C-alpha positions in Angstrom: -5.4 -11.5 -56.1 -4.8 -10.8 -59.4 -1.7 -9.9 -61.3 -0.1 -6.3 -60.6 -0.4 -4.9 -63.7 -4.1 -6.3 -64.5 -4.6 -4.2 -61.1 -3.2 -0.9 -62.7 -4.5 1.8 -64.6 -2.6 4.5 -66.8 -3.6 8.0 -66.0 -2.6 10.9 -68.5 -3.1 14.6 -67.8 -1.5 14.6 -64.6 -0.8 18.4 -63.9 3.2 18.4 -64.1 5.6 20.5 -62.4 2.6 22.6 -60.0 3.1 20.5 -56.7 6.0 18.5 -55.1 5.6 15.0 -56.5 5.2 13.3 -53.4 1.9 15.9 -52.8 0.6 15.1 -56.3 1.3 11.1 -55.5 -1.1 12.2 -52.4 -3.8 13.9 -54.1 -3.8 11.3 -56.9 -4.3 8.3 -54.5 -6.8 10.1 -52.8 -8.9 11.2 -55.8 -8.8 6.9 -56.8 -10.0 6.2 -53.2 -13.0 8.1 -52.9 -16.1 6.3 -53.2 -17.6 9.5 -55.6 -14.4 8.6 -58.2 -15.5 4.7 -58.0 -12.1 4.0 -56.6 -11.3 1.7 -54.1 -8.0 0.5 -51.9 -4.8 1.7 -53.3 -2.1 0.0 -53.2 0.5 2.2 -54.8 0.9 5.3 -56.8 3.4 5.7 -59.2 4.6 9.4 -60.5 6.8 10.8 -61.6 7.4 8.2 -64.6 9.2 8.3 -67.6 6.0 10.0 -69.6 5.3 13.4 -68.8 2.1 13.8 -66.8 1.8 10.6 -66.2 1.2 8.2 -63.3 0.7 4.4 -62.8 -2.2 3.5 -60.0 -2.4 -0.1 -58.6 -5.4 -0.8 -56.6 -5.6 -3.6 -54.4 -8.8 -5.3 -56.2 -9.1 -5.9 -59.9 -12.8 -5.1 -59.0 -11.4 -1.3 -58.4 -9.9 -1.2 -61.9 -12.8 -2.4 -63.8 -15.3 0.7 -62.0 -12.6 3.5 -62.0 -12.3 2.7 -66.1 -16.5 2.6 -66.2 -16.8 6.7 -64.9 -17.4 8.7 -67.7 -14.9 11.7 -66.7 -12.3 12.2 -63.8 -11.6 15.4 -62.2 -8.4 16.1 -60.5 -9.6 18.6 -57.7 -7.6 19.6 -54.6 -7.4 22.7 -52.8 -3.5 23.0 -53.6 -4.2 23.1 -57.2 -5.1 26.1 -59.1 -8.3 24.8 -61.0 -9.3 21.0 -61.9 -7.4 18.8 -64.5 -9.3 16.4 -66.5 -7.5 12.8 -66.2 -7.4 10.0 -68.9 -7.9 6.5 -67.1 -6.5 3.6 -69.6 -6.1 0.0 -68.9 -2.4 -1.3 -68.0 -1.0 -3.4 -70.7 2.4 -5.0 -70.6 3.2 -6.1 -74.3 1.9 -4.6 -77.7 -0.1 -7.7 -78.0 -2.4 -7.5 -74.9 -2.2 -3.8 -75.4 -3.9 -4.0 -78.9 -6.5 -5.9 -76.3 -6.9 -3.4 -74.2 -7.5 -0.6 -76.6 -10.6 -2.6 -78.1 -11.3 -3.1 -74.2 -11.7 -6.6 -73.9 -10.3 -8.3 -71.0 -7.3 -10.1 -70.7 
């Protein structure tokens, strides 16, 4: 099993303050488990985080990370939300040197 950081993605654009944090966590988990979103088994959703509108999703398999990153557009939709919200999904990087590699889209 790959290191946790390699199985984690950063989600930006999470609507802030609309719902209770635990409800938003559930919505994010469901979104990233759905096959239509290239998702898979989610190990953990970290929300809220220190950065507003940002969540971390850790998958059980690194392969799911690659699939999720390949999807063109992630739209967070749920009947509890007033509309859909576009999400920006990026690879999680632990430090600055690997962050540059991640920005370049290269494997660590």
